[in-house]
N, C-alpha and C positions, 0 to 999 in steps of 0.2 A: 504494498500498499506506501503511496508517496501524495505528498500534497503537492499544490499548485505551483510551489515554487521548486518542484521536481527534485526535492531531498526526499529519502528513506523516510519512512514512519518510523518508530521507536518501539521496538517489541522488548526491548530491556531495560530496567531500571537503572543500568547501572547509565545509560548515555542520558538519561535527563539532568547529569549535573554538565554534562558537555555540550549542551545547545539548549540556547534559549526560545526556538520556537514549537518546542511543545515541553509544558507543564505538567506534573501529574500532582494532584491534593489525594491521600487518601485520607477516606471518614467513614468510619465505621464499618469496616471490613467492606468500601465501595472506593471505585476509583473514578476519578474526574479529570478527565483530559480536556485540557483547555490547547486548542491548535490555531486559535486565532479566529475561528470562522464560527463553530458551533460545539456548545460544552454536550458532552456526552456524559451519562451514569452508568457501568459497568458490574454489576454487582456478582459478587463473588458467588461460584459457584459452592452448593450446599451440599454435604451432605448425605446421601440417603434421599436426596432428590428426586430419583428413580428414574430422569432427565440424563442422559450421554454428556460430559462435561466438553463444550466446544473449547477448551483449552488446552492447546497446542503441545505434545510433550517436551519438556525442554531440552534443548542441547546441550549436550554435555561438553562445560567448557574444559581445552583444554589447557594447561600452564604454557606462559608464555616467560623467557626469560628475560631480565630488568638488568641493567648495568649494575654493579655493585655501587656504585658513586658516580657524583657528577665528574669527578674528574677523570672518570675512567673512559667515559666518553668523549672528553674534550683530548684525550692525549691521542685515544686511537683514531677521530678524526682529524686530528694533528700528526699526526705520525703517519695516515692514508694519502694527507695532501701533499704532506712534505717529504718529495722525495728523490729520486734520480735526476728529476728535470731540474728541482731547483741548484743542484750542484752544477750539472754540466748543460744545461739549458740556457738560462735566465743570463748566467754572467757571459755566455758569448753573444744571444740575441742583443744585449745592451753595447757591447761593444762595436757591434756589426751594422747596427742601426742608429748610431752618434752617439754611443753613450750616454751621457746623461739625461739626454734629449729623449731618449728611448722610453724613461719611466713618464712622460707623459701621456702617448697614446697606452704604455700598460696600465696605469690607475685610471683612466679613462674607461677602458672597455669593463676593467674590473669593476668599479660600480655601477657600470650601467649594464652588466651583461654575465658578470662572475656573479658578485654579492648577489643581486636577485634570484638567479637561477639557485644558489646554492639555498639561500632562503627558503625559496619554493620546493627545491627538495629534502631538507629536514624538514620543512613543516607537514608536508604529505606524508612520508613515513610516519612521523611521530603521531600524527590524529589520527592515521587510518590502522596503527600499529601493525604492520605489514610489511612486505617485501614487494620488488617492484613490478612484481605481476598480481598478487592478491588484491594490493592497494587501489587499483585501476576498478572496482567494484562502485568508484566513484563517478566512472563514467565509464561502462562498458566497450564502446566504440572504440577507447586507445587501449587499450588491453596489448594492442601489438607495440607499441612504448614499450612497455616491460618488455616485453618478449626480444625487443631489439635490443634494449638495456642487456639484458640475459646474453644476448650474443655480442654486445661489444667485450664486453666482463670476460668469456669465455677468451678470446682472443688477447685479450691482453693477461690474461695469466697463464695463456701459453709462450707468450714470448718472452713475460717479464723477467718468468722464475730461471732464464738463459742467462739473462742480465748479472743474477745473483749468482748463477753458478762461476759465467765468468768472477764476479767478486771472489768466491771460494778460492779459484785457482791462483789467484794473486795474491789472496791471504796466506794462502799455503807454501807461493814461491816468494813471497817475504821473509818467511822463517829461514832461508838461509840466507849467509853473509858470507861475498859480498853479494846484493841483490841479482839477481840473472840478467835481470836487462841494463846492468849499468854498465861503465865504461872499467871498472874495476875488477870486474867478472875476466877470467883469461880468454874466455869464447870469443870476448868482443875487443878486445884490445885492436885487432885489424880493422876495426868498424871505424873506432872512434875518429878515426883521421878525416873521416870523410862527414861528420858530422853536420858543419854546417854548408854542406852541398844540400841541395832542391830534392828534396824526398819525392814529388814529383816525376824525376827524372828516371827513378825506379826503384823496386823494391830492396830492402834490408840496406839502406841508409846508415838507418842511426838503430841502435841497440834494442830501442824500445820498439822500434817500428817491423823490427825481426822477430822481438819475442812475442808482439802480437798480432803481425802476418802469420808467423811459421807456426812456432810454439804453442798457443792459444789456438788461433783459429785454425789453421790450415789452410787460410784463403789460397795461398800461391799452388796448392796442388788442385786447384777447381777452374774451368773457366768460365764457368756461369752460373744461371739460374739452373738450366738442363743439365748440368754435371755437379749435383748434389756429393757426390764420393761418399766414402765411408765414414760411420759414425769414429769420433774420437772418444776411445771411452775414459779415458782423463776427465774429460769434460761432464760426458755422461756421467759417470760415476759423482761428480758435483751436484749436476742434475739432480742426481737422485737423492743424494743429501739434504738438497736445498728441497726438494719436496716432501719430506721424510719430516724435516724439521717444522715445515708447512702444517703437514699431517698433526703432527703433537700438539703443537702450539693451539690447533683448532678443533680439537675432541672434544672436549667439554662445551664447544662454542664460547658467548662470550665471556661466559667464569674463566676460561681460562684464559684465554687470548686478551680480556681485559686489563689483566692483571700483566702478563706479556710485557704490555705496550708503557707500563711504567718504567721500563727500562732500553726498550728499542726505539721509546719516543723522545726520549730527554738526552742519551748517552749524545747521539750524533751534535744538539748543542755543545755538547761539554769538548769535543772534538773542534769543531768550529772556533771555539775562542782559541782554543789552545792554538790550533793553527795559525790564525789572527794574528795573534800577539807572537809566533815566533815569526811569520811574515814579517811585520813591522821591525824584526831587530835585520833585517836581512838587507844586504848593496843591494839597490836597484830595484827596491819593492815601491817606492816612490812613483817609480817609472813606469808598471805595471798597473798601479793604482790610478793614475792618472790617464791613461790607455784605457782601462775599464769605463770612467767619468767623465772624459772629456766631451763637451757638447758639440755636434753638428747639426744646427738649427733646419739646415736644409733638407734632411734626412726626413721634418715633420710631412713633407709634400710626396714623398713615397706612397704609394699606398703597399708594397710589400712589408712596410716597419708594422703599418698597423693591422695588417694581416697575422705577422708574429706576434705582435702584442696581445690581439684576441688569443691565437693558437695558442699560446703560452698559460693563458690564466683557466683555458680549459683542460691543458695538458696538467698544471697543478695543482689546480684543484677538484680533478676527479668529478667533472659535472656531467650526468647525462649516463654514466655507468651502473649506475646502480646502488654502488658500494655507499654511499652518503644516504642514502634511502631505508636502507635495510639496516646500518649504525643506528641510523636516527627513531626505528622504529621499537627498536628496545632500551627508547628512554621511557620515564614517567612523562602521564600527561599532560603534569602541569609544566613540564620542563620549563625554562624558558631559551626557546628558540631563534629570536633578536639576537639577544647577547650569545651565547653560542654561535652564531654565523658570523659577528663581528669580530668575535677574539679569533675565531680560526682561520678565517680571513684575514685577518689582521696581521697575525703570528705568521701565516705563508708568504704573505709576501713579505715581511720584513725579512724571515729566514730567505727567500732569494735572494733580495736586497747584500743582505752581510753576507750569503755565499761567497759575494763577487767579489768582496774584500780578503778571503782566504783563499781566493783561488786566482787572482791577479798579483796576490803580493810577492806570491813563491812565483807564480809567472816569470815576473818583473823581473826578480832575479837570476832567472834562467835565463835571461834574454841578457844582461848585463854581463853573466859571465862567460857567454855566446859571443858578445859583442854584436848582435842581430836586432833587429824590432821585437816589439813584442808582438806582432803582427805575423811574426814567422813563426813562431812559438804556440799561440794559439790554437785552439782547434773546437770543434763542435762535437755534439754526441760521444757513442761512446770512445772517439778518438780523443778529447780534454780528460776523459776519465781514467781510461786507459791506455792512453799512449802521451800527452803532452805532460802528464800534474803527474804520473810514476816517475818520467825521466826527470821531472823538476826536485821529486823529493830524494830522489838516489844523489843529488847535489847536495843533500843537506850532512853536516856531522848526524849521527847516528840516522840513518836512511832505513835499515829495516824498522827500527821501533817509528818512525812515519808511516813507511809506508804500510805498517800492522794500523795504526790506529785510523788511517785514511780507507783501508778495506774494509777494515770495521764497522767506520761509520756508515759506508756505501751500502754494505750488509744490512743494517739496523733500518735504512731507509726505504732499502728495496725489501724488507719482507712485510715492515708495518704497510706501506703499500698494495702489497697483495695478499696482507689481512683484510683488509678493506674488500678487494676487487671476490676474493675466497666467500667474503661471509654477503657481498651479492648475490652470489648465486645460490648458495648451500640455505640461504632465508628463501629467496623464492622459492624451490624447490620443496621447504619442509613447510612453505604454507602453504604449498598446493596440495602435497600430501601431511598433513598435521600428523597422522599415526607416528608417523618416521621422529616425532619429538617425544612421544612417550615411551617409546622402544631403545634402548640405548644401543643394546647389540647391532641393531638394524641401521639405527642413523652413524655407528660407527663404521659398519661395512660401505655404507656410502659415502660418506667423507674419503674413506678409503679408495674404493675405486674411485672416485671424482680422482684422485689427486694420480692414481696409478694410471688413469688414460692419458688425462695431461701429461705425464713424463712420455708415454711411449708416442702421444704426439710433436712432445720438442725435441725427440731423438732425429727430428729431420733437422732441426736449425742446431745442431751440436756437433754436425760433417763438415767436410773441407768444404763446400759450397754454405753453410747453412746460414752463414749472413748476409748473405742476396736474400733469402727466404724470410731472415730478421726483417731486413729491412723493407724488403715488400708489403712483410704484416704491419709492423710497425707504421707504416708511412699511409696506408689504408684502413685500418681497423679505428684509429679514430681520428679521420679527414672527414668529408664531408657527411657519412650516416650517420655518426655522433651529433654535428651540427644539424639535421633533419631533426633527429630524435628529439634535443633540444627545445627547437623549433616547437616541435608538435606538442611537446610537453608544457613549455610557456602556453600556446594557445589555446590548449584544451582545457587546460585549469582556466583562461582568463576567461574563455567565449563559453564556454560548455557546462563547464563545473562553476563559473560564477565568479568572477574576481572581489565581490563582494562579500561573498558566501564562504570566499578561501577566508578573507580578510577577517572576517567573524569566527572563522576555524579556529585561527589563533590566538585572537583577541582569548578565547572561550577556554584554549588552552592557558596562556595567562594569566590567573584564576585575576593576582593582582596586577595588572596592567598600569606599568607609571604613566604617569602623560608623555613622557620621550617615546614608547616604544609605539603610541597613538598617533605620534605628527611621523615617525619616520616610517609608518606603513602606509602613509599619503604617498610616500617617495615611491617606493616598493611597488606601489598599485599602477603609478605612473608608469615604472618600468615594463613592469609586467604586460599593457594592454598595449601600450606603443613603443617604444624606446627598445627593449631588450628584442622582440620580433623582427621591429625593421634593422638593428644590426646585424641579425644571425641571417638576416635575409642578404644583406649586403656583402656580406664575410663568407656564403655561401655563392654567391655569383661571383665572389672574385677565385675560391678554390676550382669550381667548377673551366673560368677560365685561364686559371693557371695550369690546371690539370690537362688542358685541351693544347697548350703552348709550350710548356717543358715536360722536358723529359726527365724518367726516375732514372737516379744513376749511384752507384756506390765506388766509391773513388774513379778512378777512369774506369768503369763499367758500367757501359749502358744498357739498360735494360730493355729486350724483346717487346716488340709491339704485343703478341703474347703475353708476354707477363705482367704489362701493365695493364693488359685487359683483365688477368687473374685481379691483381688489385681491385680492381674497377667495381669485378663482382664480390668482391668483401666486399668494401664497403656496400653497395647496393643491397647484398643478405640482409643486415643488418635493418637497413630505414625500411625495407620491402615486406619485414613483418608488420607498419602499422596498415596497410591497405587490405594485408592480408586477412588480418585479424576483425578489421572491421568490415569487410565482408560478411565473417563469420558472425558476428555480434549482429547484424541486418536481419541473415539468415534466420536467427533465434527466435526473430520476434513475428509477430504478424499484423497485418493490416498495408494498408496502402505504403509507398515510401516512406511518403513522410511522414506519418503512422510509425514505423518500424525506427527512422532516425530518430524521432522523439523521443522513442520509449528507450534506444540505445544507449540515448545520452544521460539519462534521469540514474542517479543511483543505487544501487541493488538493495534491498531490506536491509541487507546484513552490515551494511556500509557502515553505520554506525554502530552500529552492536561491537564493529570490529575495534573495541578499543582495549584497553590494559584490563588485564584478566582481575587482578588484585582489587579494581574500583568494582567489576560484576559480581567479584565473590564478597565484597564487603556491604553490597548492597542488595544482597541475593534472599535477603531474609525477610525483603519486603515482598505480599503475593505478587502471584503472577498477574499480569495482566491481558486483558484479550482484546486482538487487536480488531477495531470494529469501524466501519464507514462514521463518517464525518457527522452525519445525520442520524439519529437516531429518534425512535419513536415511541415515549413512553408509555404507559399505560397504567389504568388505578393500581392494578396489580406490583407493576414493580414501587411504586409507594406505598402501597397495603407492607408488602418485602420486608419495605426499610423498617416501615415504622414496628414492624414484628421484632426485626431482630435489632430496633434498639432497645424496644423493652422486656427483649429475655437477657442482653446484656448487661439493665440493669438490675 
């Protein structure tokens, strides 16, 4: 049953505290429901009346886990957002796109697209207390958005743990003295005389490039995407260890991962502070910082700069993947999501900015020692984390110690991000099959099978040519498909579910909403309705134009046309879930096409019931009420029965 605004009627007393649309008054064993139209009095069923009770049997409530405290949720979200992209992507984009000038488009994109979408995803998950698929009971037509998020999460998990495997390999190699990629190693004595030679002229010109390309990746043995070659078993073993750690940390759900983040989310900050202090004491560090922050105002007129800013916001905040929505679903219903959004996004932004000081202070020292400009030693992507920066660390006294610290930091950052992505997948499945939550053995088997399947599929990425497949999946899994998913999420909530109702839901969650929260919601409402969809559409158009005009490459290797087409299919698979499941939702309804559309955008009856189980349990003592039509005709017998009941109780 639904009212005229399209919201589902409440069949559970728990929901009475979550919305002002329906209020219940319990008087002498009778429920009087006020819905704004008519007042209905539904007498409670009397024992021995002889008539069958119209009250349906109560649906058993499966308890849902909750965070042990608000700090677990905050640290989990900060760890999820503060990932490897903050270390190897933001500093490079900053110096490539005009230094300090890049912060202007970055902050604009952050506050107009990143923060509003972040708040939308957190609020949706917390209010619905459901994963990325089940939460779309609020608008069944858009269930495909949740399926698309699940597809993106699977792709990200597939290649992201490979980065952790690389980190393990470097971490194990850092236990050697001297470091195997340093000039002090005997095998690299002949190479160190050619360090200043242009590395693009050939492979193996520097010890770090030789170690990365030959010892770690084995890419020198592959001709391209069509020639993956054999599996590199040392990397395969590192990948297996990485998935075993993920499995053990997530075995008990948020009860275990929520405790792990106290270490994994805070340790990287300790290492960053240590690296910044150490870098500031090195000769040439100021040269690297100046290169990092020197503004080039002409870059603001370049559309590529704005696209890089938007992509970095999406990449670092993890929007549209389902991890944020899933983690928020384990919050208490009255958690202040606006406060958490500002804390998490602000912390992520500051981490990206200060990570640049840790990176470029040491790169500046390396450039000074080599006598070359900083631009020649800086790199992007995996090259910065696994080539340029390890080479800089090898020049420091006590290089093995600094290398261990750095790769431990990368491991902690990567594992936190993977927690969030895996949580998005497991929560989506457990919400669709809730019996798994009550059976620990079945839940463990499901998680183990999931991790093992990801491991088997990830073996392709640790072959000799695995880096080509890694780059392909990385480039297209979070490209246009992710933008389309977030665009439909924003427009669906704003125009189908209703932006006013959504803001009211947020206010309902924040019981004692401070005045500033209400004022901030006006800004977010403007973003959700106009600014954010408009910018997402511009970004999407630019991505398609760039995809058509430029070729995909890794180093000197240019991807063939069939490889690029395969990448487009990967991205399209994620966003095509939206129209497919929309058609399914329409087919399930009856009536004309217009009627089916109207019915499919209305929340299901179980939408508002899907709140915190603890709230339901607390108020389960109240007698069950029977859902009835809005207009009920009362007879004299009803009033006589009420009088008789009152006399009996007296």
